[in-house]
C-alpha positions as CSV (number, residue, x, y, z in Angstrom):
1,M,-8.7,-9.1,2.9
2,H,-8.4,-5.4,3.2
3,T,-5.8,-4.2,5.5
4,T,-4.4,-0.8,6.6
5,T,-0.7,-0.5,7.5
6,D,-0.8,2.8,8.9
7,V,1.2,3.1,12.2
8,R,0.1,6.1,14.2
9,R,1.9,7.7,17.1
10,L,-0.7,9.4,19.3
11,E,0.2,12.4,21.6
12,A,-0.3,11.8,25.5
13,V,-3.6,13.0,27.1
14,S,-4.0,14.0,30.6
15,H,-6.0,11.5,32.5
16,A,-5.7,9.2,35.5
17,P,-6.1,5.5,34.0
18,P,-8.2,3.1,36.0
19,T,-6.5,0.6,38.1
20,G,-6.0,-3.0,37.2
21,P,-6.1,-4.7,33.8
22,P,-8.8,-3.4,31.4
23,P,-12.0,-5.5,31.3
24,G,-11.7,-8.7,29.3
25,L,-7.8,-8.6,29.2
26,S,-5.6,-11.4,30.5
27,R,-2.2,-10.5,32.0
28,H,0.9,-12.7,32.7
29,Q,3.7,-11.4,34.9
30,Q,6.6,-13.5,33.5
31,P,9.6,-11.5,32.1
32,G,9.3,-10.8,28.3
33,Q,12.1,-11.4,25.8
34,P,15.3,-9.6,26.0
35,R,15.2,-6.0,24.6
36,H,17.4,-5.9,21.5
37,Q,15.6,-3.5,19.2
38,R,16.1,0.3,19.1
39,P,12.6,1.5,18.4
40,G,12.5,4.6,16.5
41,R,15.7,4.7,14.7
42,R,14.3,3.2,11.4
43,A,11.1,5.1,11.9
44,R,13.1,8.3,11.9
45,F,15.1,7.3,8.8
46,D,12.0,6.6,6.8
47,S,10.5,9.9,7.8
48,G,13.5,11.5,6.5
49,V,13.2,9.7,3.1
50,R,9.6,10.5,2.9
51,V,10.5,14.2,3.2
52,L,13.4,13.8,0.6
53,A,11.0,12.0,-1.8
54,G,8.3,14.6,-1.6
55,S,11.0,17.5,-2.1
56,A,12.4,15.6,-5.0
57,L,8.8,15.5,-6.7
58,W,8.1,19.2,-6.2
59,L,11.7,19.9,-7.6
60,S,11.1,17.9,-10.7
61,L,7.8,19.6,-11.2
62,L,9.5,23.0,-11.0
63,V,12.4,21.9,-13.3
64,V,10.0,20.9,-16.1
65,T,8.0,24.0,-15.5
66,Y,11.1,25.9,-15.9
67,W,11.9,24.4,-19.2
68,W,8.4,25.4,-20.5
69,V,8.9,29.0,-19.3
70,A,12.5,28.9,-21.0
71,G,10.8,27.7,-24.1
72,R,8.8,31.0,-24.2
73,G,5.8,29.3,-22.9
74,L,4.6,32.5,-21.0
75,Q,5.2,34.7,-24.2
76,A,2.9,32.3,-26.1
77,M,0.0,33.0,-23.9
78,N,-0.6,36.3,-25.5
79,G,-2.5,34.7,-28.4
80,W,-5.6,32.4,-28.3
81,E,-4.2,29.6,-30.7
82,S,-0.7,29.8,-29.4
83,G,-1.8,30.0,-25.7
84,L,-4.0,26.7,-26.3
85,T,-0.8,25.1,-27.6
86,S,1.4,26.4,-24.9
87,L,-0.9,25.3,-22.1
88,G,-1.1,22.0,-23.9
89,R,2.7,21.6,-23.7
90,L,2.7,22.5,-20.0
91,A,0.1,19.8,-19.3
92,G,2.0,17.3,-21.3
93,L,5.1,18.0,-19.3
94,L,3.6,17.6,-15.9
95,A,1.6,14.7,-17.0
96,S,4.7,12.9,-18.1
97,N,6.7,13.8,-15.0
98,L,3.8,12.5,-12.7
99,L,3.4,9.3,-14.9
100,L,7.0,8.4,-14.1
101,V,6.4,9.1,-10.5
102,Q,3.3,6.9,-10.4
103,V,5.3,4.0,-11.8
104,L,8.2,4.4,-9.4
105,L,5.6,4.3,-6.5
106,I,4.6,0.8,-7.5
107,A,8.2,-0.4,-8.7
108,R,8.7,-1.8,-5.1
109,V,12.0,0.1,-4.8
110,P,13.1,-0.9,-1.3
111,L,14.0,2.5,-0.1
112,L,10.6,3.9,-1.1
113,E,8.8,0.7,0.1
114,H,10.3,0.9,3.4
115,A,9.6,4.6,3.8
116,F,6.0,4.7,2.6
117,G,4.6,1.1,3.0
118,Q,1.9,-0.2,0.7
119,D,-1.1,1.7,1.9
120,R,0.5,5.0,1.9
121,A,2.1,4.4,-1.4
122,L,-1.0,3.2,-3.0
123,R,-2.9,6.3,-1.9
124,I,-0.3,8.6,-3.4
125,H,-0.1,6.5,-6.4
126,R,-3.9,6.8,-6.8
127,I,-3.8,10.8,-6.3
128,V,-0.7,11.1,-8.8
129,G,-2.3,8.7,-11.2
130,F,-5.6,10.5,-11.5
131,T,-3.8,13.8,-11.7
132,S,-1.4,12.8,-14.5
133,F,-4.3,11.1,-16.3
134,N,-6.2,14.4,-16.1
135,L,-3.3,16.4,-17.3
136,M,-2.7,14.0,-20.3
137,L,-6.3,14.5,-21.3
138,A,-5.9,18.2,-21.1
139,H,-2.7,18.0,-23.1
140,L,-4.4,15.9,-25.9
141,V,-7.5,18.3,-26.0
142,L,-5.4,21.6,-25.7
143,I,-2.8,20.8,-28.3
144,T,-5.5,19.7,-30.8
145,W,-7.5,22.7,-30.3
146,G,-4.5,24.9,-30.6
147,Y,-3.3,23.3,-33.9
148,A,-6.9,23.6,-35.1
149,A,-6.3,27.5,-34.9
150,G,-8.7,27.6,-31.9
151,R,-11.8,26.6,-34.0
152,I,-13.7,23.8,-32.3
153,T,-15.2,22.7,-35.7
154,A,-11.7,22.0,-37.1
155,I,-10.6,19.7,-34.1
156,P,-11.9,16.4,-35.8
157,S,-9.6,17.1,-38.9
158,T,-6.9,18.3,-37.1
159,F,-6.9,15.4,-34.7
160,W,-6.7,13.0,-37.6
161,D,-3.8,15.0,-39.2
162,L,-1.9,14.6,-36.1
163,I,-2.3,10.9,-35.9
164,A,-1.4,10.4,-39.7
165,N,1.4,12.7,-40.1
166,Y,3.2,13.2,-36.6
167,P,5.6,10.6,-35.7
168,G,4.7,8.7,-32.5
169,V,1.3,10.2,-32.1
170,L,-0.6,6.9,-33.0
171,L,1.5,5.0,-30.5
172,A,0.8,7.7,-27.9
173,L,-2.9,7.5,-28.6
174,A,-2.7,3.7,-28.1
175,G,-0.9,4.3,-24.9
176,T,-3.6,6.6,-23.9
177,A,-6.3,4.0,-24.6
178,C,-4.4,1.6,-22.2
179,L,-4.2,4.2,-19.5
180,V,-8.0,4.9,-19.8
181,L,-8.7,1.3,-19.2
182,T,-6.5,1.4,-16.2
183,V,-8.1,4.5,-14.8
184,V,-11.6,3.4,-15.3
185,T,-11.1,-0.1,-13.7
186,S,-9.4,1.8,-10.8
187,V,-12.6,3.7,-10.0
188,R,-13.8,2.5,-6.8
189,A,-17.2,1.5,-8.0
190,A,-15.7,-0.4,-10.9
191,R,-13.1,-1.9,-8.7
192,R,-15.6,-3.4,-6.4
193,R,-17.3,-5.2,-9.1
194,L,-14.1,-6.7,-10.5
195,R,-12.5,-9.9,-9.2
196,Y,-9.0,-9.4,-8.0
197,E,-7.5,-11.6,-10.7
198,S,-9.3,-9.5,-13.4
199,W,-8.4,-6.2,-12.0
200,H,-4.8,-7.1,-11.6
201,L,-4.5,-8.3,-15.3
202,L,-6.1,-5.1,-16.5
203,H,-3.9,-2.9,-14.4
204,L,-0.8,-4.2,-16.1
205,Y,-1.9,-2.3,-19.2
206,A,-0.6,0.8,-17.4
207,Y,3.0,-0.3,-18.0
208,L,2.0,-0.8,-21.8
209,G,0.5,2.6,-21.8
210,V,3.4,4.4,-20.5
211,G,5.9,2.6,-22.8
212,L,3.8,3.6,-25.8
213,A,3.8,7.1,-24.8
214,L,7.6,7.3,-24.8
215,P,8.4,7.6,-28.6
216,H,6.0,10.5,-29.1
217,Q,7.5,12.4,-26.0
218,L,11.1,12.0,-27.1
219,W,10.8,12.3,-30.7
220,T,8.3,15.5,-31.1
221,G,8.1,16.9,-27.6
222,Q,9.6,20.4,-27.9
223,E,10.7,20.7,-24.2
224,F,12.2,17.0,-24.4
225,I,14.6,18.1,-27.0
226,S,15.0,21.8,-26.5
227,S,18.3,21.6,-24.7
228,P,20.9,18.9,-23.8
229,A,19.9,19.2,-20.1
230,A,16.3,18.5,-20.9
231,T,17.2,15.8,-23.1
232,A,19.4,14.2,-20.7
233,Y,16.8,14.7,-17.8
234,W,14.1,12.9,-19.7
235,W,16.2,10.0,-21.0
236,T,17.6,9.4,-17.4
237,V,14.3,9.4,-15.5
238,W,12.7,7.1,-18.1
239,A,15.8,4.7,-17.9
240,V,15.7,4.8,-14.2
241,T,12.0,4.0,-13.9
242,A,12.3,1.1,-16.4
243,A,15.2,-0.2,-14.6
244,A,13.4,0.0,-11.4
245,V,10.4,-2.1,-12.7
246,L,12.7,-4.7,-14.4
247,V,14.9,-5.0,-11.3
248,W,12.6,-5.0,-8.4
249,R,9.2,-6.2,-9.9
250,V,10.8,-9.0,-12.2
251,G,14.5,-9.6,-11.5
252,V,14.9,-9.7,-7.7
253,P,11.6,-11.8,-7.2
254,L,12.9,-14.3,-9.6
255,V,16.4,-14.3,-8.1
256,N,14.9,-14.6,-4.7
257,S,12.4,-17.5,-5.6
258,A,15.4,-19.6,-7.1
259,R,17.6,-18.8,-4.2
260,H,15.1,-20.0,-1.5
261,R,13.2,-22.7,-3.2
262,L,10.0,-22.3,-1.6
263,R,7.6,-25.3,-1.3
264,V,4.3,-25.9,0.2
265,A,5.0,-28.0,3.4
266,A,1.2,-28.4,4.7
267,V,-2.1,-26.8,4.8
268,A,-4.1,-26.5,8.0
269,D,-7.7,-25.6,8.5
270,E,-8.2,-22.9,11.1
271,G,-12.0,-22.7,11.0
272,G,-14.4,-20.0,10.0
273,G,-13.3,-20.6,6.2
274,V,-9.7,-19.7,7.2
275,V,-6.7,-21.9,6.1
276,S,-3.1,-21.7,6.9
277,V,-0.4,-22.6,4.4
278,Y,2.9,-23.5,5.6
279,V,5.9,-22.9,3.3
280,T,9.4,-24.1,3.8
281,G,12.6,-23.1,1.9
282,R,16.4,-22.6,2.0
283,R,18.0,-19.9,4.2
284,L,14.9,-17.9,4.8
285,D,16.7,-15.9,7.3
286,R,18.5,-14.2,4.4
287,L,15.0,-13.3,3.0
288,G,14.7,-10.3,5.3
289,A,11.1,-10.8,6.2
290,E,9.6,-9.4,9.5
291,A,6.5,-10.2,11.2
292,G,3.5,-8.4,10.1
293,Q,4.8,-8.0,6.5
294,F,3.2,-9.5,3.4
295,L,4.4,-11.1,0.2
296,T,2.9,-11.6,-3.2
297,W,2.3,-15.4,-3.8
298,R,2.1,-17.7,-6.8
299,F,1.7,-21.3,-6.3
300,L,2.5,-23.2,-9.4
301,D,0.0,-26.1,-9.4
302,R,-2.9,-24.3,-11.0
303,A,-4.0,-22.2,-13.9
304,G,-3.8,-18.4,-13.2
305,W,-0.5,-18.8,-11.3
306,T,1.0,-15.9,-13.3
307,R,-1.2,-13.4,-11.2
308,G,0.3,-12.9,-7.8
309,H,-1.8,-12.5,-4.7
310,P,-0.6,-10.5,-1.6
311,Y,-1.0,-12.5,1.7
312,S,0.2,-11.5,5.1
313,L,2.4,-13.5,7.3
314,S,0.4,-15.0,10.1
315,A,3.5,-16.1,12.3
316,A,6.9,-14.7,12.8
317,P,9.1,-15.8,10.0
318,S,12.0,-18.3,10.7
319,A,14.9,-19.6,9.0
320,S,13.1,-22.6,7.7
321,G,9.5,-21.6,7.2
322,L,6.9,-19.0,6.7
323,R,3.1,-19.1,7.2
324,I,0.2,-17.3,5.7
325,S,-3.5,-17.6,6.8
326,V,-6.2,-16.8,4.2
327,K,-9.9,-16.6,4.2
328,A,-11.8,-18.0,1.3
329,L,-13.1,-15.0,-0.2
330,G,-12.1,-15.2,-4.0
331,D,-11.2,-17.8,-6.5
332,N,-7.5,-18.0,-5.6
333,S,-8.0,-18.0,-1.8
334,K,-10.7,-20.8,-2.1
335,A,-8.3,-22.9,-4.1
336,L,-5.6,-22.8,-1.4
337,R,-7.2,-25.5,0.6
338,T,-6.4,-28.0,-2.2
339,L,-2.6,-27.3,-2.4
340,R,-0.5,-30.3,-2.2
341,P,2.7,-30.6,0.0
342,G,5.7,-30.1,-2.4
343,T,3.9,-27.4,-4.6
344,P,6.5,-25.0,-5.8
345,V,6.0,-21.4,-4.9
346,L,7.1,-18.0,-6.5
347,M,7.0,-15.0,-4.3
348,E,7.7,-11.3,-4.3
349,G,8.7,-9.4,-1.2
350,P,8.5,-9.1,1.8
351,Y,6.7,-5.7,1.6
352,G,4.8,-3.4,4.0
353,R,5.6,-1.1,7.0
354,L,3.2,-3.2,9.3
355,S,6.2,-4.3,11.2
356,A,8.7,-3.4,13.8
357,R,10.1,-1.0,11.3
358,A,7.5,1.7,12.1
359,L,7.9,1.5,15.9
360,T,8.8,4.7,17.8
361,G,8.6,3.3,21.2
362,R,8.1,-0.3,23.0
363,R,4.5,0.0,23.9
364,V,2.2,-1.1,21.1
365,A,-1.6,-1.7,20.7
366,L,-2.7,-4.2,17.9
367,I,-6.2,-3.9,16.9
368,G,-7.7,-6.3,14.3
369,A,-11.0,-7.6,12.8
370,G,-11.8,-10.8,11.2
371,V,-9.0,-12.3,9.1
372,G,-7.1,-9.0,9.6
373,I,-6.0,-10.3,12.7
374,T,-3.3,-12.5,10.8
375,P,-0.4,-10.0,10.6
376,L,-1.1,-8.9,14.1
377,R,-0.7,-12.3,15.3
378,A,2.6,-12.4,13.7
379,L,3.5,-9.1,15.2
380,A,2.4,-10.4,18.8
381,E,4.9,-13.2,18.4
382,G,7.7,-11.2,16.6
383,L,7.8,-7.9,18.3
384,D,10.1,-7.3,21.2
385,Y,8.1,-6.4,24.4
386,G,7.8,-7.2,28.0
387,P,4.6,-8.0,30.0
388,G,1.9,-5.4,29.6
389,E,3.8,-3.6,26.8
390,A,1.7,-5.1,24.0
391,I,-2.2,-5.1,23.8
392,L,-4.2,-7.1,21.2
393,L,-7.8,-6.3,20.7
394,Q,-9.7,-8.8,18.2
395,R,-13.0,-8.1,16.7
396,Y,-14.9,-11.3,15.5
397,T,-18.0,-13.1,14.7
398,G,-18.3,-16.8,15.3
399,T,-14.9,-18.1,16.7
400,P,-11.8,-15.9,17.2
401,L,-8.7,-16.9,15.1
402,F,-5.6,-18.2,16.8
403,E,-7.2,-18.1,20.2
404,R,-5.0,-20.8,21.5
405,E,-1.8,-19.4,20.0
406,L,-2.6,-15.9,21.4
407,R,-3.2,-17.4,24.8
408,M,0.1,-19.0,24.8
409,L,1.7,-15.7,24.0
410,A,-0.2,-14.2,26.9
411,D,1.2,-16.8,29.2
412,E,4.8,-16.7,27.9
413,R,5.2,-13.0,26.9
414,G,2.6,-11.1,29.0
415,L,0.7,-10.1,25.9
416,L,-2.9,-8.5,27.0
417,I,-5.8,-9.8,25.0
418,G,-9.2,-8.4,24.6
419,L,-11.7,-10.5,22.5
420,L,-14.7,-8.5,21.2
421,P,-17.3,-10.6,19.8
422,G,-20.4,-10.0,17.6
423,H,-21.3,-7.9,14.7
424,R,-20.8,-4.2,14.5
425,R,-23.5,-2.4,16.5
426,A,-23.6,0.4,13.9
427,P,-22.0,1.1,10.5
428,D,-19.9,3.9,11.7
429,S,-18.8,2.1,14.9
430,W,-15.9,-0.4,15.4
431,L,-17.6,-1.9,18.5
432,G,-19.9,-4.9,18.7
433,A,-22.9,-5.6,20.9
434,G,-22.7,-5.6,24.6
435,V,-20.9,-2.4,25.2
436,D,-24.0,0.0,24.7
437,H,-23.0,2.1,27.6
438,L,-19.8,3.4,26.1
439,D,-19.2,5.3,23.0
440,D,-16.4,4.3,20.6
441,V,-13.7,6.8,22.2
442,A,-14.7,5.7,25.8
443,A,-14.6,2.1,25.0
444,L,-11.1,2.4,23.5
445,R,-9.8,4.5,26.4
446,T,-11.2,2.0,28.8
447,W,-9.5,-1.1,27.1
448,I,-6.4,0.7,26.4
449,P,-6.1,3.5,28.9
450,D,-2.6,4.6,27.6
451,I,-3.5,4.6,24.0
452,A,-1.9,8.0,23.5
453,D,1.4,6.5,24.5
454,R,1.4,3.6,22.1
455,D,2.1,2.7,18.6
456,V,-1.2,1.7,17.1
457,Y,-1.3,-1.1,14.4
458,L,-4.6,-1.7,12.6
459,C,-5.7,-4.4,10.2
460,G,-9.1,-5.1,9.0
461,P,-11.8,-3.9,6.6
462,D,-11.3,-0.2,5.5
463,P,-14.5,1.2,7.2
464,W,-13.8,-0.6,10.3
465,T,-10.2,0.6,10.6
466,G,-11.4,4.1,9.7
467,S,-13.7,3.8,12.7
468,V,-10.9,2.8,15.0
469,S,-8.5,5.5,13.7
470,R,-11.2,8.1,14.3
471,A,-11.7,6.7,17.9
472,A,-8.0,6.7,18.6
473,L,-7.3,10.2,17.3
474,A,-10.2,11.5,19.3
475,G,-9.1,9.8,22.3
476,R,-5.8,11.9,22.4
477,R,-7.8,15.1,22.3
478,S,-10.5,14.0,24.8
479,R,-10.0,15.0,28.3
480,R,-13.2,13.5,29.6
481,P,-12.9,11.2,32.8
482,Y,-13.1,7.4,32.2
483,P,-16.4,5.9,32.8
484,P,-16.8,4.0,36.1
């Protein structure tokens, strides 16, 4: 399942919404649950964290650039060979700094995880990763070329001399090879051809690559050892990064799994190739999970349990149980149907901003497609809203998921439901057949007239959510009247 966890706040548009409930939506007038939440407080805090994190990133890049300048990096640019070497040093500094940022982004540090969420963190991780990798290759080429006195023909022999006679260079070369493997398998074309399990295993080589680069940088890097301040900086950021990975990717998941003692309680067939797995445990109210979030799961009754798989909660978590609902798309998801009650479970998380944390107001629109409806179904149960304040649109083929449960929420909470059946009418449209008289934007504004005033949660295949995002953002700019 591919999800997007972006939550977008759209500006108001000037229009007169149609009277009555939108076509295909059901409304119940009973009062909603008591209003306990304070929407916007956590969202504002997370926004501040993102600003501070971005500022810290640019400040760190300026600091390492300053050390390059202080080490006479600019003066060295007046010669061909020295200029190549000096540029290579700068590329290495920037690559090292970004490499550590890349690791921190996937270390699941709670402050960053809450502020960025998985999707945004992965996008930044991807950009930072490719940038640091390109700078690392530039460092390797420029340094070797400079040591070869600027002569291309001398590069092979110089490269061998660096490997054989400079401490840590061979380890750094091995680390580079690990990072090359990680980058190659992260290219979208290659990623689509790999099973998730294989990609996940290969991606772990990134940690090995970073670790192998450390000795070379700290033993021979001029800017790493040029001053006590520089030495303290690099040792500190390396130690913090390593501690973050060990604590949040290893220690905390093991402690939480031992504390909560998760076990499979039951497996239920939801139809359409989707199964729900019910998990029980101890004091799950202390886990801190929220509706809409996901956890990384390892079921300990099969081979390959060491590779975790991220699955979203499909029901609001309770003190005694959790539920995930998964479509059989890969080897692991297909095997979930055969899980036996009592199977021990290891987990990491909860993760993700597809939750009440991102709310800026009380009115929400939940829009999902296929099995992407699972976290939205949990949000429809777990969010605090009154009648008409939450609208859910579900795109599906075959039979809609959780139809009975959603109808119960409509009756009890006043959730508005819109069912959109059929295959997509065009590759660049989020709509199915039967609404050919409306374009994507007009249809969205017809079903959700006040879309500009709602927090919009999307979940589904990436191309589809992209179409919905474009329609929602266009809807706030459009001032055309609604179709009759």
